[in-house]
C-alpha positions in Angstrom: 61.5 103.5 -150.0 61.1 102.6 -153.7 63.4 104.8 -155.8 63.6 105.0 -159.5 67.0 106.4 -160.8 67.2 107.7 -164.4 70.8 107.5 -165.6 73.5 105.0 -164.6 76.5 107.4 -165.3 78.8 108.7 -162.6 76.1 110.6 -160.8 73.6 107.7 -160.9 76.2 105.2 -159.9 77.2 107.3 -156.9 73.6 107.7 -155.8 73.1 103.9 -156.1 76.2 103.2 -154.1 75.0 105.5 -151.3 71.3 104.3 -151.2 71.2 100.7 -152.2 71.5 99.1 -148.8 68.5 101.0 -147.3 66.1 101.3 -150.3 64.6 99.3 -153.2 66.3 100.8 -156.3 65.4 100.5 -160.0 67.8 102.1 -162.6 66.9 103.0 -166.2 69.7 103.7 -168.8 70.2 103.2 -172.5 73.7 101.7 -172.0 73.5 98.0 -171.1 77.2 98.0 -170.0 76.5 100.6 -167.3 73.5 98.7 -166.1 75.4 95.4 -166.0 78.2 97.0 -163.9 75.6 98.3 -161.4 73.7 95.1 -161.1 77.0 93.2 -160.6 78.0 95.3 -157.6 74.5 96.1 -156.1 71.2 94.5 -155.5 69.2 96.7 -157.9 66.7 96.2 -160.7 67.8 97.5 -164.1 65.7 98.5 -167.1 67.4 99.2 -170.5 65.5 102.1 -172.0 65.0 105.8 -172.4 64.1 107.6 -169.1 62.1 110.1 -171.1 59.9 107.4 -172.5 56.5 106.6 -171.0 56.9 103.0 -171.9 60.3 102.7 -170.1 58.9 104.4 -167.0 55.9 102.1 -166.9 58.1 99.1 -167.4 60.1 100.2 -164.4 56.9 100.4 -162.3 56.8 104.2 -161.9 53.3 104.1 -160.4 54.7 102.2 -157.3 57.7 104.5 -156.9 58.1 106.9 -153.9 60.9 109.0 -155.4 62.2 109.6 -158.9 65.8 110.8 -159.3 66.5 112.0 -162.9 70.2 112.5 -163.1 71.4 111.9 -166.7 73.8 114.3 -168.3 71.0 115.6 -170.5 68.8 118.2 -168.9 65.9 117.8 -171.2 65.7 114.0 -170.6 65.7 114.7 -166.8 62.9 117.3 -167.1 60.7 115.2 -169.4 61.2 112.2 -167.0 59.9 114.3 -164.1 57.0 115.6 -166.1 55.9 112.2 -167.3 56.3 110.8 -163.8 54.1 113.5 -162.4 51.4 112.6 -164.9 51.7 108.8 -164.4 52.1 108.9 -160.6 51.2 112.3 -159.1 52.2 111.3 -155.5 55.8 110.4 -156.5 58.4 113.0 -155.5 60.8 114.0 -158.2 64.4 115.3 -158.1 65.9 116.7 -161.4 69.6 117.3 -162.0 70.3 120.2 -164.3 73.5 121.7 -165.6 72.0 125.0 -166.5 71.3 127.7 -163.9 68.5 129.1 -166.2 66.5 125.9 -165.7 66.8 126.4 -161.9 65.4 129.9 -162.3 62.5 128.6 -164.4 61.8 126.0 -161.7 61.8 128.7 -159.0 59.2 130.5 -161.0 57.1 127.3 -160.9 57.3 126.7 -164.6 58.8 123.2 -164.3 56.9 120.3 -162.8 59.4 118.9 -160.3 59.7 118.8 -156.6 63.4 119.7 -156.4 66.1 120.9 -158.9 69.8 120.5 -158.2 72.1 122.7 -160.3 75.5 121.2 -161.0 76.9 124.6 -161.8 75.8 126.3 -158.6 76.7 123.4 -156.3 80.2 123.3 -157.8 80.5 127.1 -157.5 79.5 126.9 -153.8 82.0 124.1 -153.2 84.8 126.1 -154.8 84.0 129.2 -152.9 84.1 127.3 -149.6 87.5 126.0 -150.5 88.7 129.5 -151.4 87.8 130.6 -147.8 90.0 127.8 -146.3 92.9 127.7 -148.7 94.8 124.8 -147.0 91.8 122.5 -147.2 91.5 119.6 -149.7 87.7 119.5 -149.2 85.2 121.5 -147.3 81.5 121.9 -146.8 79.2 124.2 -144.8 76.2 123.2 -142.7 73.5 125.0 -140.8 73.4 128.1 -143.0 77.2 128.5 -142.7 77.4 128.2 -138.9 79.3 124.9 -139.0 82.1 123.9 -141.4 83.5 120.5 -142.2 87.1 120.6 -143.5 89.5 117.9 -144.7 93.3 118.6 -144.5 96.4 116.7 -145.6 99.0 117.0 -142.9 102.4 117.8 -144.6 105.8 117.5 -143.0 105.9 121.3 -142.7 102.3 121.6 -141.4 101.3 122.7 -138.0 102.9 123.6 -134.7 104.4 121.6 -131.9 101.3 122.3 -129.9 99.0 120.5 -132.4 101.0 118.1 -134.4 102.7 115.0 -132.8 101.2 115.5 -129.3 98.2 113.6 -127.8 94.9 115.2 -128.7 94.1 115.6 -125.0 97.0 118.0 -124.7 96.9 119.5 -128.2 96.1 123.2 -128.4 93.5 122.8 -131.1 91.3 125.8 -132.1 88.2 126.5 -129.9 84.8 125.4 -131.2 86.3 122.5 -133.2 86.8 118.8 -133.0 89.0 116.3 -134.9 86.3 114.0 -136.3 88.7 111.5 -137.8 92.3 110.8 -138.5 92.9 108.8 -141.7 96.3 107.1 -141.8 97.4 104.7 -144.4 93.9 104.5 -145.8 92.4 103.4 -142.5 90.3 105.5 -140.1 91.6 106.0 -136.6 89.2 107.2 -133.9 90.5 110.4 -132.5 90.6 109.5 -128.8 92.6 111.6 -126.3 95.7 109.5 -126.6 95.8 109.6 -130.4 97.9 112.3 -132.1 98.0 113.9 -135.5 101.1 112.9 -137.5 102.7 114.1 -140.8 101.2 112.2 -143.7 97.8 111.9 -142.0 94.5 113.2 -143.5 92.3 114.8 -140.9 88.6 115.8 -140.9 87.6 118.7 -138.7 84.1 119.8 -137.6 84.0 123.4 -136.2 82.9 127.0 -136.6 84.0 128.9 -139.7 86.5 130.8 -137.6 88.0 127.6 -136.3 88.2 126.3 -139.9 90.3 129.4 -140.8 92.5 128.8 -137.7 93.1 125.2 -138.7 93.9 126.4 -142.2 96.6 128.7 -140.8 98.0 125.8 -138.8 98.1 123.5 -141.8 99.6 126.1 -144.2 101.1 129.1 -142.4 101.3 132.3 -144.4 98.6 131.6 -147.0 96.2 134.1 -145.5 92.9 135.3 -146.9 92.3 134.9 -150.7 91.4 138.2 -152.3 92.5 137.7 -155.9 91.5 134.7 -158.0 92.2 133.8 -161.6 89.7 131.6 -163.4 90.8 129.6 -166.4 87.9 128.8 -168.7 84.7 130.9 -169.0 82.1 128.1 -169.6 79.0 127.6 -167.4 80.9 126.5 -164.4 83.7 129.1 -164.7 81.1 131.9 -164.9 79.0 130.5 -162.1 82.1 130.5 -159.9 83.0 134.0 -160.9 79.5 135.3 -160.0 79.7 133.7 -156.5 83.2 135.0 -155.8 82.4 138.5 -157.0 79.3 138.5 -154.7 81.7 137.7 -151.8 83.9 140.7 -152.7 86.8 138.7 -154.1 88.7 140.1 -157.0 88.3 137.9 -160.2 90.4 137.7 -163.3 89.2 135.4 -166.1 91.0 133.7 -169.0 89.2 132.5 -172.1 90.7 131.2 -175.3 87.7 131.9 -177.6 87.6 135.6 -178.5 83.8 135.8 -179.0 83.2 134.1 -175.6 85.7 136.4 -173.9 83.9 139.4 -175.2 80.5 138.1 -174.0 81.9 137.4 -170.5 83.6 140.8 -170.3 80.2 142.4 -171.0 78.5 140.1 -168.4 81.1 140.7 -165.7 82.2 144.4 -166.0 83.7 144.2 -162.5 86.1 141.4 -163.6 89.1 141.6 -165.8 88.8 139.2 -168.8 91.8 138.1 -170.9 91.5 136.5 -174.3 94.2 133.9 -174.0 94.8 130.1 -173.8 96.3 130.5 -170.3 99.2 128.2 -171.1 101.6 130.8 -172.7 104.5 131.5 -170.3 104.8 135.1 -171.7 101.1 135.8 -170.8 101.5 134.4 -167.3 104.6 136.5 -166.7 103.2 139.7 -168.3 99.9 139.6 -166.4 101.6 138.5 -163.2 99.2 135.5 -162.8 101.6 134.0 -160.2 100.8 136.9 -157.9 97.2 135.7 -157.5 96.5 133.9 -154.2 94.4 131.2 -156.0 93.6 129.9 -159.5 90.6 127.9 -160.6 91.0 125.7 -163.7 87.5 125.2 -165.2 88.3 124.3 -168.8 86.3 121.5 -170.4 89.4 119.2 -170.9 91.0 117.6 -167.8 94.4 117.3 -169.5 94.4 121.1 -170.3 93.4 121.9 -166.7 96.3 119.7 -165.5 98.9 121.4 -167.8 97.6 124.9 -167.0 97.6 124.1 -163.2 101.2 122.8 -163.5 102.4 125.8 -165.4 100.6 128.3 -163.1 102.2 126.6 -160.1 105.7 127.0 -161.7 104.9 130.7 -162.1 104.0 131.1 -158.4 100.4 130.2 -157.9 100.4 128.4 -154.6 96.7 127.3 -154.4 94.8 125.8 -157.2 91.4 124.1 -157.7 90.7 122.1 -160.8 87.2 121.1 -162.1 87.5 117.5 -163.3 85.1 115.6 -165.5 86.5 112.0 -165.2 86.9 110.0 -162.0 90.5 109.0 -162.9 91.4 112.7 -163.2 90.7 113.2 -159.5 93.4 110.7 -158.6 95.8 112.2 -161.2 95.4 115.7 -159.6 95.7 114.3 -156.1 99.0 112.6 -157.0 100.3 115.6 -158.8 99.6 118.0 -156.0 99.3 121.0 -158.3 95.6 121.6 -157.6 92.7 120.2 -155.5 90.2 118.4 -157.8 86.5 119.2 -157.7 84.1 116.8 -159.5 80.7 118.4 -160.3 79.1 115.0 -160.7 80.2 113.9 -157.2 79.0 117.2 -155.7 75.6 116.9 -157.5 75.2 113.3 -156.4 75.9 114.3 -152.8 73.2 117.0 -152.9 70.7 114.6 -154.4 71.3 111.8 -151.9 70.1 113.8 -149.0 66.6 113.9 -150.4 66.4 110.1 -150.1 67.7 109.9 -146.5 65.7 109.8 -143.3 63.3 112.9 -143.5 65.1 114.2 -140.4 68.3 114.5 -142.4 68.8 118.1 -143.7 72.2 117.8 -145.3 74.8 115.2 -146.3 78.5 115.5 -147.2 80.4 112.6 -148.6 84.2 112.2 -148.0 87.0 110.0 -149.2 85.4 108.5 -152.2 82.1 108.2 -150.3 83.6 106.0 -147.6 82.5 108.5 -144.9 79.6 110.9 -144.5 78.8 113.9 -142.4 75.0 114.2 -141.6 72.8 116.9 -140.2 70.0 114.9 -138.5 67.4 115.8 -135.9 67.4 113.9 -132.7 64.0 112.1 -131.9 62.4 112.5 -128.6 62.4 108.8 -128.0 66.1 108.4 -129.0 68.1 106.4 -126.4 70.9 109.0 -126.8 68.8 112.0 -125.9 69.0 113.6 -122.5 72.5 112.2 -121.9 75.8 114.0 -121.4 78.1 113.7 -124.3 80.7 112.0 -122.2 78.3 109.2 -121.5 77.4 108.5 -125.1 78.6 105.1 -126.3 81.7 104.9 -128.5 80.2 103.9 -131.8 82.8 105.0 -134.3 80.7 108.1 -135.0 81.3 111.6 -133.7 78.9 114.4 -133.0 81.0 117.6 -133.8 78.2 120.2 -133.4 74.5 120.6 -132.5 72.1 123.2 -133.7 69.7 124.2 -130.9 67.2 127.1 -131.3 68.9 128.0 -134.6 72.3 128.4 -133.0 75.4 126.2 -133.4 76.9 124.7 -130.3 80.2 122.8 -130.1 79.6 120.4 -127.2 81.9 119.4 -124.4 81.7 116.3 -122.2 79.2 117.8 -119.7 76.8 119.1 -122.3 73.6 117.3 -122.9 72.2 115.9 -126.2 68.6 117.0 -126.3 65.5 115.9 -128.3 65.0 118.3 -131.2 68.7 119.0 -131.5 70.2 118.8 -135.0 73.3 116.7 -134.6 76.1 117.3 -137.1 78.0 114.1 -137.0 80.8 112.1 -138.8 80.4 108.4 -139.5 81.3 105.7 -142.0 78.9 105.5 -144.9 78.1 101.8 -144.2 76.8 102.8 -140.7 74.5 105.6 -141.8 71.4 103.5 -141.3 72.5 102.5 -137.9 73.2 106.1 -136.9 69.8 107.2 -138.2 68.0 104.6 -136.1 70.0 105.4 -133.0 69.1 109.1 -133.2 
């Protein structure tokens, strides 16, 4: 497939890294440094120019492109790129990244000429709400309309029980309807065969039912329980999007906003939430409002350093579970090392959602893990697949693992005697470099 990517920032670079080996990519950006970095690492064509310019699009060969991905940080550039592409090449599919939910609503009303819109705000809000439901997780995603959940846990010294941690997997009392998809130890992936065991210091990836995910969360962090009270620091677009999703789920929300005028606006918009006008980093405020009693806190301010300081202070006051929205890649590593909050990068989440549109048409969803080293795919099994009509215990060991199948709309968590059937949607874990091979096999 020939793909034209508008924007070589973090979202664009992530998309290129995921797709370059299987597609013919051209990237347009105004920054020659970004383009040079991409062309140095990947076999891609680059065009220095404005993605919202007819001339730049024509120079990039837009008429011969199958898919346009407009993913700059400027919504208007992305929208204009899509509109111009539809005029120049009506058969080209277009995907537009937007940071404003209102543009998504306009698109749903068929007022924007694009095939797909991906909202950074909503995708981030959904990712955060998934983590809130599994408070011990460092990352989670849901597949098949919420019937299957992928969860990533860090195994601490105090994690787990003797029935699960430190014993061979064939004897471990793991929650029903779940599989250990991978054990990551010392940066290397270990295939979870029956003789392997989960050890303190490991990072594990689980595929299972939502109930199994909650049981794993209890194993990994006993006593955390269901999150019913969340404090959100920062009432920008992402903070309010998260608040709306959580309130719809029946979770109590308190919101902290430093700017008085904005705090008043949010209080009017969310009458069911309690809104404080405060910076969120005053110890007296945290103690007076008993912020430490909240089961979880979300740090969604625009400055990563402020989020880090607020998360550290909140943890000192008793908040056990924190999620931080980060805007720079380096901030993800800083938060991971600090341990005060789980980082969520809206750009990475947006790129992940966009990538699935360029995969095999049978792929309905993609989740990227561990800096995009691994992927979870939801892909339909072809009738002519060599893996179809075979018991799971007879499937070859390929380094990939099928954790669940969707059959007739229902999620099944297969055992060795179950059969993989044509038409099944297989939800599987694999290394990113092997995605093409997996797609061909299925």
